[in-house]
Structures are given as structure tokens and as C-alpha cells.
C-alpha positions in Angstrom: -74.0 111.2 48.9 -76.9 112.0 46.2 -76.3 109.4 44.3 -78.1 105.9 45.1 -78.9 104.7 42.0 -76.4 104.4 39.4 -76.8 103.0 35.2 -74.1 101.1 33.3 -74.2 101.6 30.0 -72.2 98.0 28.4 -71.3 95.3 31.0 -68.7 93.7 29.2 -65.4 93.4 30.5 -65.4 96.7 32.5 -69.2 97.8 33.0 -69.8 94.2 34.8 -67.1 95.0 37.5 -68.3 98.3 37.7 -71.9 97.4 38.1 -70.8 94.9 40.9 -68.9 97.3 42.7 -72.1 99.9 43.0 -74.0 97.3 44.0 -71.8 95.9 46.6 -71.8 99.5 48.4 -75.6 99.4 48.7 -76.6 101.2 45.2 -79.1 100.5 43.2 -77.9 99.7 39.7 -79.5 99.2 36.3 -77.5 97.7 33.3 -78.0 98.1 29.7 -76.2 96.7 26.9 -77.1 96.3 23.2 -78.7 92.4 23.3 -79.6 89.8 25.6 -76.8 88.0 24.7 -74.2 90.9 26.2 -76.6 91.3 29.0 -76.7 87.3 30.1 -73.3 87.5 29.7 -72.9 90.5 32.1 -74.7 88.7 34.6 -72.8 85.5 34.2 -69.5 87.5 34.7 -71.1 89.5 37.8 -72.0 85.7 39.0 -68.7 84.5 39.0 -67.0 87.0 40.6 -69.2 86.5 43.2 -68.3 83.1 43.8 -64.8 84.1 43.4 -65.3 86.2 46.3 -67.3 84.0 48.5 -65.1 81.0 48.3 -62.0 83.5 49.3 -64.4 84.0 52.5 -64.9 87.8 51.5 -68.7 87.4 51.2 -71.7 85.3 52.4 -74.3 83.8 50.1 -77.3 85.8 51.6 -74.7 89.0 50.6 -74.1 87.6 47.4 -78.0 87.2 46.4 -78.5 90.8 47.7 -75.8 92.5 45.6 -77.5 90.4 42.9 -80.9 91.3 43.7 -79.6 95.4 43.2 -78.5 94.8 39.7 -81.7 95.3 37.0 -81.1 95.0 33.5 -83.0 96.6 31.1 -83.4 96.5 27.5 -83.4 100.2 26.4 -81.6 103.1 26.6 -84.6 105.2 27.9 -85.2 102.7 30.6 -81.4 103.1 31.6 -81.3 107.0 31.8 -84.9 106.4 33.7 -85.2 107.8 37.4 -80.6 107.8 38.0 -78.3 110.0 39.2 -75.4 109.2 37.8 -74.7 107.2 34.2 -71.4 105.3 33.5 -71.0 104.5 30.1 -68.8 101.5 28.7 -69.2 100.8 25.3 -66.3 100.5 22.2 -63.4 103.2 22.3 -65.3 104.8 19.5 -66.1 108.6 19.4 -68.7 108.8 16.6 -70.3 105.8 19.0 -69.7 107.5 22.1 -70.8 111.1 20.8 -74.1 109.8 20.1 -74.6 108.0 23.3 -74.3 110.6 25.1 -76.7 113.0 22.9 -79.4 110.6 23.6 -78.7 110.3 27.8 -78.3 114.4 27.4 -82.0 114.6 26.1 -83.0 111.6 28.1 -81.4 112.3 32.0 -83.0 115.1 33.9 -80.2 118.3 33.7 -78.9 117.2 37.5 -77.4 113.4 36.3 -74.1 113.0 35.9 -72.8 111.6 32.9 -69.6 110.1 33.0 -67.5 108.0 30.8 -64.9 104.9 30.9 -62.8 105.8 28.4 -59.6 104.8 28.3 -58.3 107.9 26.9 -60.6 109.8 24.2 -61.4 113.5 25.0 -64.5 114.1 27.2 -64.9 117.7 25.5 -65.0 115.7 22.0 -67.4 113.0 23.7 -70.1 115.9 24.9 -69.5 117.7 21.5 -73.3 117.0 20.4 -74.7 117.6 24.3 -76.6 120.5 25.4 -75.2 120.1 28.8 -71.5 119.4 28.3 -71.0 120.9 32.1 -72.1 117.3 33.6 -70.1 115.3 31.5 -67.1 113.9 32.9 -64.4 110.6 32.3 -64.3 108.2 35.2 -61.6 105.8 34.1 -62.1 102.3 35.9 -58.9 100.0 35.5 -59.4 96.4 34.3 -60.7 94.3 36.3 -62.3 97.4 38.3 -63.3 95.0 41.0 -59.4 94.5 42.0 -57.3 97.7 40.7 -58.2 100.8 43.2 -57.5 103.6 40.5 -60.1 105.4 39.0 -58.7 108.4 36.5 -61.4 111.6 37.3 -60.5 113.7 33.8 -62.9 116.9 33.4 -63.7 118.1 29.7 -63.4 122.1 28.9 -66.4 122.5 30.0 -67.3 120.3 32.5 -68.2 121.6 36.2 -66.2 121.4 39.2 -69.5 120.2 40.9 -69.7 117.6 38.3 -66.2 116.8 39.3 -66.6 116.7 43.1 -69.6 114.3 42.7 -67.5 111.9 40.7 -65.0 111.9 43.0 -67.8 111.7 46.0 -69.2 108.5 43.9 -65.9 106.9 43.2 -64.8 106.7 46.9 -68.1 105.5 47.8 -67.6 102.7 45.9 -64.0 102.0 47.7 -62.4 103.3 44.8 -59.1 105.8 44.7 -59.7 108.9 42.5 -56.9 110.9 41.2 -58.2 114.1 39.7 -56.6 115.6 36.2 -56.2 119.5 36.4 -57.4 119.2 32.6 -57.6 116.4 29.7 -55.1 115.0 27.3 -55.5 112.1 25.5 -54.5 109.0 27.1 -54.4 110.6 30.6 -51.8 110.0 33.1 -51.9 105.7 33.1 -52.4 104.7 29.4 -49.4 107.5 28.6 -47.3 106.5 31.2 -48.3 102.3 29.9 -47.8 103.4 26.0 -44.3 105.0 26.6 -43.0 102.0 28.7 -44.9 99.6 25.6 -43.4 101.3 23.4 -39.8 101.0 24.3 -40.5 97.2 25.8 -41.1 96.6 21.6 -38.5 98.6 20.3 -36.3 96.7 22.6 -37.2 93.3 21.4 -37.4 94.7 17.5 -33.8 95.6 17.8 -32.5 92.4 18.6 -31.6 93.4 22.2 -33.8 90.4 24.4 -36.5 88.2 23.5 -40.2 89.4 25.3 -39.7 87.1 28.2 -36.8 88.9 29.1 -38.4 92.5 29.0 -41.4 91.3 30.8 -38.9 89.8 33.8 -37.1 92.8 34.0 -40.6 94.6 34.8 -41.7 91.8 37.2 -38.3 91.6 39.3 -37.3 95.0 39.1 -39.6 98.1 38.1 -42.7 96.2 39.3 -41.5 95.5 42.7 -40.9 98.7 43.7 -43.9 101.0 41.5 -46.3 100.0 44.0 -44.8 101.9 46.7 -42.8 104.5 45.0 -43.9 105.9 41.7 -41.6 107.0 38.7 -41.2 110.9 40.1 -40.7 109.4 43.6 -38.5 106.9 42.3 -36.0 109.8 40.5 -36.2 111.8 44.0 -34.9 108.6 46.1 -32.3 107.7 43.4 -31.0 111.4 43.3 -32.4 113.9 40.5 -28.2 114.5 40.2 -27.9 110.9 39.1 -31.3 110.5 36.9 -29.9 113.7 35.0 -26.7 112.5 34.4 -28.2 109.1 33.0 -30.6 111.0 31.1 -28.1 113.3 29.1 -27.0 110.1 27.4 -29.2 107.5 27.5 -32.8 109.7 26.1 -31.1 110.3 22.6 -31.0 106.3 22.3 -34.8 105.5 23.4 -37.7 104.9 20.8 -39.0 107.9 19.8 -41.3 106.7 17.1 -44.6 108.1 16.3 -45.9 105.1 14.8 -47.5 102.1 15.8 -44.7 99.0 16.5 -44.0 97.0 13.1 -43.7 94.3 15.4 -47.4 94.4 17.3 -48.9 95.7 13.6 -47.6 92.4 11.8 -48.7 90.5 15.1 -51.9 92.2 14.7 -52.2 91.5 10.8 -51.7 88.0 11.2 -54.4 87.8 13.7 -52.2 87.1 16.6 -54.2 89.5 19.0 -53.0 87.9 22.4 -55.4 85.7 24.7 -58.0 86.4 22.8 -57.1 84.4 19.8 -54.6 82.2 21.7 -51.3 83.6 20.3 -49.8 86.6 20.5 -46.4 87.3 21.6 -46.9 84.0 24.1 -49.0 80.8 23.3 -52.2 81.2 25.4 -53.7 77.8 25.9 -56.8 77.8 27.6 -55.3 76.2 31.2 -52.3 78.6 30.3 -54.2 82.2 30.4 -56.1 80.7 33.2 -53.2 79.9 35.8 -52.2 83.8 34.5 -55.5 84.8 35.3 -55.9 83.7 38.7 -52.5 84.5 39.7 -52.6 88.1 38.6 -56.3 88.1 40.6 -54.4 86.3 43.9 -51.9 89.3 43.8 -54.2 91.9 43.1 -56.6 90.9 45.7 -53.3 90.6 48.2 -52.9 94.5 47.6 -56.3 95.2 47.8 -57.0 93.8 51.0 -53.2 95.6 52.3 -55.0 98.9 51.0 -58.3 98.2 53.4 -55.4 97.5 56.6 -54.0 100.7 55.5 -57.4 102.5 55.2 -58.8 100.9 58.9 
């Protein structure tokens, strides 16, 4: 593969995981963030993840040292854009900021360097608006946490070349992830459109007083969630029988939430500063120990599925 050095712009929640994945795969990694504080925090998260992998017996001490030695922090975008083969941007979901960054990268990077963005749903065409080479701009949307989630959505913009798409897919698969390729862009891509459609109905059920949040979550955990890793929604419909699905749809769809505005329930939470785990309270109370337990539970389950994926591939 031609991609040997990757630059990660933004080493926060997603960026540090992508940097780690690339270094684990033997690639050289350059990471940039807006301050030394953010860089130090990112490296702390990388070391914490490596420690967890070592603790579970997935890595040896020497391997951890080799991985860390492949990752270098830099203080300017100019350094981050020098002598690299691919850039992956992981900054805030702000279109103006992304456009500014990509204009800089387009001017700084050699013309054969792929400029990818890890946006959760913004238009790659819009992000590439101020670039002279939009054919090399592409979405590579890693799901969080990237070191445990196999999915990466690869989304071309209106002017993205097929060569850029192909090289991006090759890179994604070389670091152990699974690429799903969109034929053309849409806001939110595949995953977030499905996720928000489900969330909209979940919040509506609570707003209407049909059930408490905990019961809605249990319906997914004990029902849909158990089979979704094997059968997605379209495959599930086929297995159930399309005639049955059609019959249910005729009476159920008209009763589902079709609001074009964000949920008033979640809006009120945000206005009160109840932002979920980041503030200690949302729909649930997130005491430090409760949050730690849930995060550990999630990591263990995702690690289990990741191991199953490896077994299938071996």
C-alpha cells in the first residue's frame, strides 16, 4: 500500500483512537491539535487504551512501546501536512472551521495526498468548497470508539475521484476496519440517519408517556439489539416476510413520530445543562462509578464482538 504516513488533525475522542489504530498497523502517525493541553490529553488517552489492551493480553510491553514510538505530536498544521500520504481530520462538527482547515491542507499538502474527514454527517462537497483539488477530499467516518468499532463509512463528494475512494478503502482495511461505501453523499450518511430515526421514535415514546426511558432502552437491549449484529433492518424484513412487514407498515407508519424539529424533551434537558454523562445527568444519573461501569461494560462487549470478527477472518 502507498500510504505509509498518516496525519491526524485533532486528537480528541475519535482522533486518538484513529492514531492508535494506524500506529498498531505499522504506519507512522503525526498528530496535531490546537494546544499542548489537548495533545497531552490525547497521548494520555492513547496510553490508557494501550494499557487496557496489554492488561487483556492483546499486546506485550515491547509492542506498546513500538506503537507509541510511531506517533509524533506537532504544534502546527504545516508540520502535520509535511511528508504525509493521507490526512484524517477529526475536529469539531463546524462546517466553517472544516472548510478553513481543508483550504489550508489543500495548499500545504502535495497533490497526491488524500484529504479525509471524519465528520459524522456533514457534506464532503461543502467541506471541499474552498479547495483547488476537491477530487482528493473524501469522508472516512470512523465510529466511536474507533479502536473497538469496525465500521468506517467512506463517502465521496460530488468531485471526489474514484482513485481517492479506492485508496481510502485500502487504507481503512489495512488498519483492520471494515469500509462501507456510499454511492453518493447525503447528510448524516447511513449510520447517523438510522441512529437518529431510532432516537426520534424512542424520545417520542417517552414524551407521549407510553414508557419510561429505561424501558425503551431495554426494548433495544433485549430485543432489536440482540439480532442486529447478525441481521440489519432490511435483512430482518426479508426474514420476517415482506408481506408481514408491509401489512404492519400500513397501520403503524401513520402513528410514528414524523417531527422535523428536535425533540422538546431533549431540548429541555440541554437548556437545563443536563447533557448526559459529560455533566453527570441526562435521562440517567451518571455518578463517576456508574459511568465507569457502563463504559467498561460497553468496551468488554465491543471487544468480544471484535474478537469474533477476527476469528471469522482467520
